C-alpha positions as CSV (number, residue, x, y, z in Angstrom):
1,X,-6.4,-0.1,13.1
2,X,-6.6,-2.9,15.7
3,X,-3.3,-4.9,15.6
4,X,-2.6,-7.7,18.1
5,X,1.1,-7.8,18.8
6,X,1.6,-11.1,16.9
7,X,0.5,-9.4,13.7
8,X,2.3,-6.0,14.1
9,X,5.0,-5.0,11.7
10,X,6.9,-1.8,12.3
11,X,10.2,-2.2,10.3
12,X,10.2,0.7,7.8
13,X,12.1,-1.2,5.2
14,X,9.5,-4.0,5.3
15,X,6.6,-1.5,5.1
16,X,8.2,0.4,2.3
17,X,8.7,-2.9,0.4
18,X,5.0,-3.7,0.7
19,X,4.1,-0.2,-0.6
20,X,6.4,-0.7,-3.6
21,X,4.7,-4.0,-4.4
22,X,1.3,-2.5,-3.9
23,X,1.6,1.1,-4.9
24,X,-2.1,1.9,-5.4
25,X,-3.0,3.6,-2.1
26,X,-6.4,4.6,-0.7
27,X,-6.0,8.2,0.3
28,X,-8.5,9.0,3.1
29,X,-8.9,12.8,3.7
30,X,-10.9,15.0,6.0
31,X,-12.5,17.7,3.8
32,X,-14.9,20.5,4.3
33,X,-17.6,18.2,3.1
34,X,-16.6,15.3,5.3
35,X,-14.5,12.2,4.7
36,X,-13.4,11.3,1.2
37,X,-11.3,8.4,-0.3
38,X,-9.3,8.5,-3.5
39,X,-7.3,5.7,-5.1
40,X,-3.8,6.9,-6.1
41,X,-0.5,5.2,-7.1
42,X,2.2,6.5,-4.9
43,X,6.0,6.5,-4.8
44,X,7.6,5.9,-1.4
45,X,11.0,7.5,-0.6
46,X,12.8,6.5,2.6
47,X,13.7,10.1,3.5
48,X,13.3,11.6,6.0
49,X,13.8,8.7,8.3
50,X,12.3,6.9,10.0
51,X,9.1,6.7,7.9
52,X,9.8,8.4,4.6
53,X,7.6,10.4,2.2
54,X,4.8,9.5,-0.1
55,X,4.4,11.3,-3.5
56,X,1.6,11.0,-6.1
57,X,-0.9,13.2,-7.9
58,X,-4.6,13.8,-8.3
59,X,-6.6,15.3,-11.1
60,X,-6.9,19.0,-10.9
61,X,-10.7,18.5,-11.2
62,X,-10.6,16.4,-8.0
63,X,-11.8,18.8,-5.2
64,X,-9.7,17.0,-2.5
65,X,-6.7,19.3,-3.0
66,X,-8.8,22.4,-2.5
67,X,-11.2,21.1,0.2
68,X,-8.8,19.1,2.5
69,X,-8.9,20.6,6.0
70,X,-5.4,22.2,6.4
71,X,-4.6,21.1,9.9
72,X,-5.7,17.5,9.4
73,X,-3.5,14.5,8.5
74,X,-4.4,12.0,5.8
75,X,-4.4,8.2,6.0
76,X,-3.1,6.2,3.1
77,X,-4.0,2.5,3.1
78,X,-1.9,0.0,1.0
79,X,-3.6,-3.4,0.7
80,X,-1.2,-6.4,0.2
81,X,-2.1,-10.0,-0.4
82,X,-5.0,-11.6,1.3
83,X,-6.8,-14.9,1.4
84,X,-9.6,-16.9,3.0
85,X,-8.5,-19.5,5.5
86,X,-10.6,-22.7,5.7
87,X,-10.9,-24.3,9.1
88,X,-10.6,-27.7,7.3
89,X,-6.9,-27.0,6.9
90,X,-6.2,-26.9,10.7
91,X,-4.9,-30.0,12.4
92,X,-6.9,-29.0,15.4
93,X,-10.1,-29.6,13.4
94,X,-9.4,-33.3,13.5
95,X,-8.5,-33.2,17.2
96,X,-11.5,-31.3,18.6
97,X,-13.4,-29.5,15.9
98,X,-13.4,-26.2,17.7
99,X,-12.3,-24.0,14.7
100,X,-13.8,-21.4,12.5
101,X,-12.9,-19.7,9.2
102,X,-10.8,-16.5,9.2
103,X,-9.0,-14.2,6.7
104,X,-5.3,-13.7,6.4
105,X,-4.0,-10.4,5.0
106,X,-1.3,-7.8,4.7
107,X,-2.0,-4.1,5.0
108,X,0.0,-0.9,5.6
109,X,-1.4,2.3,7.1
110,X,0.6,5.6,6.5
111,X,-0.2,8.9,8.2
112,X,1.0,12.4,7.6
113,X,0.1,16.0,6.8
114,X,-0.3,16.5,3.0
115,X,1.2,19.2,0.8
116,X,-0.5,19.9,-2.6
117,X,1.9,21.0,-5.4
118,X,1.2,22.8,-8.6
119,X,4.8,23.3,-9.8
120,X,5.3,22.0,-13.3
121,X,8.9,20.9,-12.9
122,X,8.0,19.0,-9.7
123,X,5.1,17.3,-11.5
124,X,7.2,16.4,-14.5
125,X,9.8,14.7,-12.3
126,X,7.1,12.8,-10.4
127,X,5.3,11.5,-13.5
128,X,8.6,10.5,-15.0
129,X,9.6,8.6,-11.9
130,X,6.2,6.9,-11.7
131,X,6.4,6.0,-15.4
132,X,9.9,4.6,-15.2
133,X,9.0,2.6,-12.1
134,X,6.0,0.8,-13.7
135,X,7.5,0.5,-17.2
136,X,10.8,-0.9,-16.1
137,X,9.8,-4.6,-16.6
138,X,8.7,-4.1,-20.2
139,X,10.8,-5.1,-23.2
140,X,10.4,-1.6,-24.7
141,X,9.5,0.8,-21.8
142,X,7.4,3.8,-22.6
143,X,8.9,7.1,-21.5
144,X,7.3,10.5,-20.8
145,X,9.6,11.9,-23.5
146,X,8.0,9.6,-26.1
147,X,5.0,11.9,-26.2
148,X,5.1,15.4,-27.7
149,X,6.4,18.0,-25.3
150,X,3.4,20.3,-25.6
151,X,1.0,17.4,-25.0
152,X,2.8,16.5,-21.8
153,X,2.8,20.1,-20.7
154,X,-1.0,20.3,-21.2
155,X,-1.4,17.0,-19.3
156,X,0.7,18.3,-16.4
157,X,-1.5,21.3,-16.1
158,X,-4.5,18.9,-15.5
159,X,-3.0,17.4,-12.3
160,X,-1.9,18.5,-8.8
161,X,0.9,16.8,-6.9
162,X,0.5,15.5,-3.4
163,X,3.4,14.9,-1.0
164,X,3.0,13.3,2.4
165,X,5.9,13.3,4.9
166,X,5.0,10.4,7.1
167,X,4.6,10.8,10.8
168,X,3.3,7.2,11.5
169,X,3.7,4.0,9.5
170,X,2.4,0.6,10.7
171,X,1.7,-2.7,9.1
172,X,-0.5,-5.7,9.9
173,X,0.7,-9.1,8.7
174,X,-2.1,-11.5,9.7
175,X,-0.6,-14.8,8.6
176,X,-1.8,-17.4,11.2
177,X,0.9,-16.4,13.7
178,X,-1.7,-16.9,16.5
179,X,-2.2,-20.6,15.6
180,X,-0.2,-23.6,16.9
181,X,2.5,-25.0,14.6
182,X,0.5,-27.9,13.3
183,X,-2.3,-25.6,12.3
184,X,0.1,-23.2,10.5
185,X,1.6,-26.2,8.5
186,X,-2.0,-27.1,7.6
187,X,-2.7,-23.6,6.3
188,X,0.5,-23.6,4.3
189,X,-0.4,-27.0,2.8
190,X,-3.8,-25.8,1.9
191,X,-2.5,-22.7,0.2
192,X,0.1,-24.7,-1.7
193,X,-2.6,-27.1,-3.0
194,X,-4.6,-24.0,-4.1
195,X,-1.5,-22.4,-5.7
196,X,-2.3,-19.4,-3.5
197,X,0.3,-16.5,-3.6
198,X,-0.3,-15.8,0.1
199,X,1.9,-18.8,0.9
200,X,4.9,-16.6,0.3
201,X,3.8,-14.3,3.2
202,X,3.9,-17.3,5.5
203,X,7.1,-19.1,4.5
204,X,9.8,-16.6,5.7
205,X,8.4,-13.5,7.5
206,X,11.9,-12.2,8.4
207,X,12.8,-11.8,4.7
208,X,9.8,-9.7,3.8
C-alpha cells in the first residue's frame, strides 16, 4: 500500500482500535489456484507484541484452508470510515481555483503467516468470544450456551479456525493532513454540515 508519511499510522494500539471498530476483514490469500479474498470477522489480541494476533474462522466448505500455499503470508484488510471530499469546501478554491476532488479514508493492513485450526475446544472459545464481543451492547445478549449443546457441536464441525500472528501492521489515515489549515477547516465544516461521521477522524487524530 502506498502511504505518504503524512498519512502513515504505525501505533499498534491505534491500529488495534480501528480493527475492533471495523472487525470484518478482507482475507487475501495465495492459494494453489491463485489469489482469493474472503470476508471474515476477526478478533485482535495484542499479544505477542508489537503487532498482536488475529483470530477468526471460515466455513469448512471454503477451500482456502486446504489450498493456501503453506509458505505464503496472508494480507488482511480492515476498512474504516471514508468520505468524498468536495473541492468546493477548500478555502483555496476561492483564492485560485486550483483544486480537485479527493477521497479521505482509514484503512489497516495486517500481514502474517496463517495457521488453520480444527480443534473443537479452540473453536468453541473463539465463537464464544466473537459472540460476546458483538452481543455486548444488546439489552439481552445472546450467548452460545443459549443454543442446544449438540447443535453447537455440529455447527463447530462445519468451521475451521484461522489464527494469524502478525509480522507487519500498518495503517493509512488520509484525513486532509496534506492541506493547508484553512482548507482543513473548510473540509471539517463541510463534513459537519453533511452530518458526516468522518469528521471524528479529523478532530483529534492523537486520541484515535
